[in-house]
N, C-alpha and C positions, 0 to 999 in steps of 0.2 A: 879330233873332235867330230862327232856325228851330228849332222844337222837334222833338226826335227822338222821334216816337211809338212807335218799335219797342221802346223800353224800358218802354212802359206797355201792352203788349198784353193782359196779364191784367187790368189795371184796366179797360181798354175792354170786354172781355168781360163783366165783372161789372157795369159801369154799363149796358150794353145790356140785360143781363138784368134789372136793376132797372127800367129804362124799360119793357120789355116787360111786367113784372109790374104796373107802374102803369097802363099802357094797358089791360091785360086786366081790372084791377080796375074801371076806369071803363066799358069798352065792354060788359061782360057785362050791366049793368043801368043804365048811364048815371048811376050814383052811386058815390061812393067812401065806404064806411062807415068808422066809427072803427076797426073791426078791420082793414080794408084799409089804412088810413092807417099803422097800426102795422106791418103787413107790409111796406109800401112803405118805411117808415123803416128797418126791419130789413135790407131789401135794400140800402139806401143805406149803412147802417153796414157791411154786409158788404163793399160795394165799397170803402169807406174802409179796412177792414182788409186787404184785398187789396193796396191801395197801401202801407199802413203796414208791413205784414209783409215782412221781409227774405227774399231768395231764400236757400235753404239749399243746402249743397254737393250736387252730383249724386251720386246713389247712396245717399243717407242719408234717414232718415225726415224730416228737416227740409226736404228738397227739395219736400215736399208742404205746407208750412206755409200757403201762400196758399190752396190748395184747401181745407185743414181749416178755416181761418178763414172762408171764405165758406160752406162747407157747414154749419157749426155755427150761424151766424146764419140761414141759409135754413131749417134744420130747426126752430129755435125760432120763427121766424115762421110757418111752416106749422102747427106744433102749436098756437100761440096762436089761430089762426083756425079751426082744425078741431075742436078739443076741445070748445068750448061746444055745438055742434049736431051733431056727427058729420060724417062725410065726405059732401059732396054732389058732384054731377057737376062743378060749376064748380070746386070745390077740388081735384079730380084734375088739372085743367089747371094750377092754381097750383103743385101738387106737381111736375108735369111741367116747368114753366117753371124753378122752383128747381133741380130735378135736372139739367136740360139745361145751365143756367148754371154749376152746380158742375162738370159734366163739361167744359164749355167752358174754364173756368179751369184745370182739370187738363190738358186737351189742348194748351193754349197753352204753347209753350216759354217758359222763363225768359229774361229779358233777358240778353245777353251780359255777363260781369263787366267792369267797367272798372277798371284798376289805376292807381293813382297813382304817378307817378315819384318816386322818393326823391331828395332833394337830397344832393349829396356834400359 
């Protein structure tokens, strides 16, 4: 069975963003701290929410539900890591990664709707 990945473009963008955030958390100092683990887990939860959230009808507020779900988890993760010590230069990159991922989820078009045939 061949998987149709076109229906999962928003999920792929969110997962790639979470992977970049994890890689950056490691490569900036070769250590992933407890705060960075929480941030990575939050990005993973955001990716899951992108998959779990239904596509809303075009032209309505609910059309942006996947973007809102990812943005909320990204903002909470960034706030969790930046509030204890204030913003550092490394945390600005984390904010940029989270923001660009949220914009990527927004810019990626929703999967086309599939309609079930009704039996007669």
